[in-house]
C-alpha positions in Angstrom: -4.8 25.4 -18.3 -2.6 23.3 -15.8 0.6 24.9 -14.8 4.0 23.6 -13.8 3.1 24.4 -10.1 -0.1 22.6 -10.0 1.5 19.6 -11.3 4.3 19.4 -8.9 1.9 20.1 -6.4 -0.3 17.2 -7.3 2.9 15.4 -7.2 3.5 16.0 -3.4 0.9 13.4 -3.3 2.9 10.4 -4.2 5.4 8.9 -1.7 8.3 7.1 -2.4 7.2 4.1 -0.1 11.1 3.2 0.6 11.8 6.6 2.3 8.0 7.5 3.1 9.0 10.8 1.4 7.0 12.3 -1.9 8.4 12.3 -5.0 8.6 16.0 -5.5 9.8 16.8 -2.4 12.8 14.2 -2.7 14.1 15.5 -5.9 12.6 12.5 -8.3 10.8 15.1 -10.6 13.5 16.5 -12.9 11.0 18.3 -15.4 7.6 19.2 -16.0 6.6 20.3 -19.9 3.2 21.3 -20.9 2.3 21.9 -24.6 -1.3 22.4 -24.1 -3.6 19.9 -22.6 -0.4 17.2 -22.6 1.9 16.9 -19.7 5.2 15.5 -20.0 6.9 14.7 -16.6 10.5 13.6 -16.7 11.5 11.8 -13.6 13.9 9.1 -11.5 13.9 7.1 -9.2 16.5 6.5 -6.0 17.9 3.7 -7.6 17.3 1.1 -10.9 16.8 -1.8 -8.4 13.7 0.2 -6.5 11.5 -2.2 -5.6 8.7 -0.1 -6.0 9.0 1.3 -9.2 5.9 0.3 -10.8 3.8 1.6 -8.1 5.8 5.1 -7.8 5.1 5.4 -11.9 1.8 4.2 -12.0 1.2 6.8 -9.3 2.7 9.7 -11.2 0.9 8.6 -14.3 -2.7 8.4 -12.3 -2.1 11.8 -10.6 -1.3 14.2 -13.1 -4.0 12.4 -15.5 -6.4 13.2 -12.7 -5.4 17.0 -12.9 -8.5 19.1 -14.3 -7.6 20.2 -17.7 -4.7 17.3 -18.5 -5.6 15.1 -21.7 -2.2 13.5 -22.1 0.2 12.2 -19.9 3.7 11.4 -21.0 6.0 9.9 -18.1 9.6 9.7 -18.8 11.9 7.7 -16.6 15.3 8.7 -17.0 18.1 7.3 -14.7 20.8 10.1 -16.3 21.4 12.2 -14.1 21.5 9.5 -11.9 19.8 10.0 -8.2 22.0 11.1 -5.2 21.3 12.7 -2.1 22.5 16.1 -3.8 19.4 16.2 -4.8 17.1 16.2 -2.4 16.2 19.7 -1.8 17.8 21.2 1.7 14.8 21.5 3.4 13.8 17.8 2.9 17.5 16.9 4.1 17.0 18.7 7.1 13.8 17.3 8.0 14.9 13.6 7.1 18.3 14.7 9.1 20.6 13.8 5.9 22.9 16.6 6.3 
């Protein structure tokens, strides 16, 4: 059975090309909900006008779908709450010099 930690770890391989940080460490993954072999990923983008939106959303889907034990992926792109620098974990902000 797949776990939330496994999904979140896998999502560290999906990068936002604009800032070269993965979607998990950037704070774009709001929720990971697992019911049996179905995984729902509630996520956002750094902005509604993100030029890499399609690529990021597709890579989230592909990454989660490729995990052993996952038979269905339900990605949910949301903009509420809107992304802000406050959502970026402190460790990532310090690494990037964003404090």
